[in-house]
N, C-alpha and C positions, 0 to 999 in steps of 0.2 A: 575581203571577207566574207565569210558564209553569214547571213543573218541568221540571228538566233529564232527559238522556237515564239519567245515574246515579244520579238521585235516583227515578225510575221502577225501574229495577232494583231497588237495597236495597228499595223498597215490596214488589217482587214478590217477595223472597226471604224477607222478614218475613212475607209472606201464605203462601207455602210450608211455611215453619216452624210455623206455629200449629196443624198436626194433628197432630204427633210427641206431645205432652202426652196428646193425648186416643188416641193409639194406645199409648201406654204404660198409660194409666187402664184401657183396653179387655182390654189383658195380664193387669193386676196383678186387673181383676175377673174373668176367664175362670178363671184359678190359684186365688182366694180360692173359686170356683163347684168347679171339679172337682178340687182338690188333696184337699180334704176326703170328696169321693164316693169316691177314690179308696183314700184311706187308710182310710175306713169297709170296702168291699170288702175290700180285704185283711185288715182284722181280724175280718171275719166269717169268711174261710176260713184264718187262721191255725191250725189247729189239725188240717189233712190235712199240717203238716210236722212236729208231734209224733211223735217217738220213744218220749222216756223217759213213763210213767206215777207221776205222785203216790204213789199205794197200793202199789206193788210197790218204788218204791223205798226207802219207810218201812219193807216187809216186808225191802226186804236191809240195811238200815241195822241193823234189829232182830236181824237173823240173824249181823251183825260183829260185834255187839257179844256175844252169844251164843256164837260161837266165840272169841274173845279169848282168850289165857292170862291176860292180867290185864286189869279194867275200866280203866286206863287206857292201853290199848296203843294209840295212834293210829295209828302207823305199821303196826300187824297189820290193824287194821281198812281203813285206806284199801288195802293191799295186798288184802285179802281182796276188799272192793267192787271194784277194777279189774279182779280174775281172774274175777267173777262176770259184770259185765258184758261182757266180754270172750268169754266162753263163752255169753252171752245172745244179743248183737248183732253180726253179721255185719260187716266192715269194708266192705262195699260198702253198708251202710243207714247207717251212721254212725262216723266216725271219733273213736277218743280217745286220750287222751294216757296212755301207759303208764310215763311216766317219772315215781317215786310220789317222786321227788328233787328234785322241780322247784320246790319254795315257796319263793315269794316275799313279801314285806312288801305289808300291804293296809290304808293310811289312808283311813277314808270315812265321813263323819258322825260325827268327831269318834272312831272306835272303830278300833283298832287292833290287829291280828292279822296273820297269815299266810295263805295258803290256796294250793293246789292244785287247777290248774286242769283235770279230767277229761274236759269236754268243754265245746265253746263253739261254737257257730252263732247264725243269725242269728235264731232264735225259741227256742232253749234253751243253758241254761248247766248245768254240775253242777260244783260246788267242794267240795272240804274245807275249812274255815276256820276258825279258832282261835286260842286264845294260853294259854301255861300261867301267865300271868303274869295274866292277867283283862283287863276293857276294857269301856266301856259307851258309848252313844251312840243318832244319831239312825239310822232304818232308812234313811231317802229317800222320795222317794214316786216311784212308779215304775209303769210301763208293764206290768210282768208281776206274777204272779203269783208267789210266794215260798214255799218250803218249806223251813224249817230243823229238818232230823231231828237232835236230838241223839244224840250218842255218845257224849261223857264231858261228865262236870261237868253243869251246871244253866243256864238261862239264865232270867231275868225280864225282865217287858215291861209295857208299860203304854199307854193313852189314855186322854186326857180325851174325854167327861165320866166315864166309869168309872175312879175314883180306885183300883180296887182292884189290887195286884200280880198279874199271871200267872205262874204257875211250869210249867215246862217243863224236868222231869227227862230224865236220859239215858234212849234210847228213845222218847219223844214226840215229835212234831214239831208246830212252832208255823207256821201259816198266815198268811202276811199278803198279804190281796188286792190285788189290784194297786190303786192310789190311795187307799190308806191309809197310814196313818203310825203310829209309836211309838217311844215312847222304848225301850231294851233296855239289858240288864247281862248280860255272860256274867264269871261267876265264875272265880275261880283253876282253871285248868287244865280249859277249855271247848273243847271244839270239836265240829264239826256236818259233816251232810251237807246241803249248799243247793245247793236245784235251783229255777232258776225260768223261767216258760216264757212268752211273750210276746213284746213287742220291746226284744229285748237291746240293738242299738245305740243305744237312748235311755236304757238305762243306764249305761251307760260314764262320762258325763261326771261322776257321782256316784261313781264310782267313782276319776276321774282330779284332782277338783277338789283336795283336801287337798295330794296331790304338785303340784300348779300353784301353790297358795296360800298353803299352811302348812308343812308338812315340807321344801319343796324335794329332796326325796329323787329326781331326774333319774334316776337309775340303776335304781331301782326301776320307776320310773315307764318307764324303757325296756322293762325286762323283762315289765313289764306289757302293754303295748301289743305285743311282738313277738311274746310267748305267745298271748295272747288272739288276735292278727291271724294267726299262724300255723295255729292250730287252726280260726276261722272257714274260711280259704282252703282249707284239708283237707279240712271238711265242704263248703264249694261246688265243690269238684273232683268229687266223689260223688253232686252234686245233692239234697245235706242242705241246707234252706234255715234 
C-alpha cells in the first residue's frame, strides 16, 4: 500500500535526526584529543607563574624558628613570616593575606587542625597548618608538589613498600612530590608552613570532602571557600595566576 504524506514526512524527520549522534561523538572525540593537549601544554609552562621558592621558604621557616622568643610561639612565627614576605614581595607581584588572626579549622584525609591562609592562587598556596592536640591522616593524592616546613613539634610519615617511619622535626622540610601519597602524623603541638605549587584548584575537593561528607561543618566550609576564593581573586586581579 502506498505510504501517506504524513508517513513520508515522519520518515524524513527520522532520517534527518540520525546525524546528531554522529555529531556528538565527533565533538566528544575532539575534546578527548584536544583537552589533554591543552592540559599538557599548560602543565609545561606553569612554572612561569610561580613566585615563591621552596628553598627560600625553608630558610624563612628556619629564621622564624631562630627568632621566636619561645620554641612553641607559633603566633610569633606566623607574624615573622608574613612581615618578611611583605618586605620581600611587592603587592603588585603577589597578594598576601595579612590578617594572621584569620584561622579556620581544616579537616582533610581524616586529619584535623587549623590553618591560616597566607596566599592562594591558581598555581600556588602558602598556609600555616597545625594543631596543639595532635592528629594523623592521609596526605591526599595531588597535582601539586607539597613542601611541609615544620615550625613547631614533629611530624612522622610513611609510605609502603618502605615500612620505616620518616621523622621530620622542627626546622626540617617534608617534600611530598605530586602523585605520591603517605600516611602522616603530627604530634601534640605541631605546626608547619605548608607550600604547594602546581594546579591548586584540583586540590580543593580533597580539602572540602570531609566537611561535605563527614563533619558537616558548613560554617567552617563556608569560611574556607570564602577566604580561598577571595585570595585567588585578589591575585587574579594583579594577573598572578
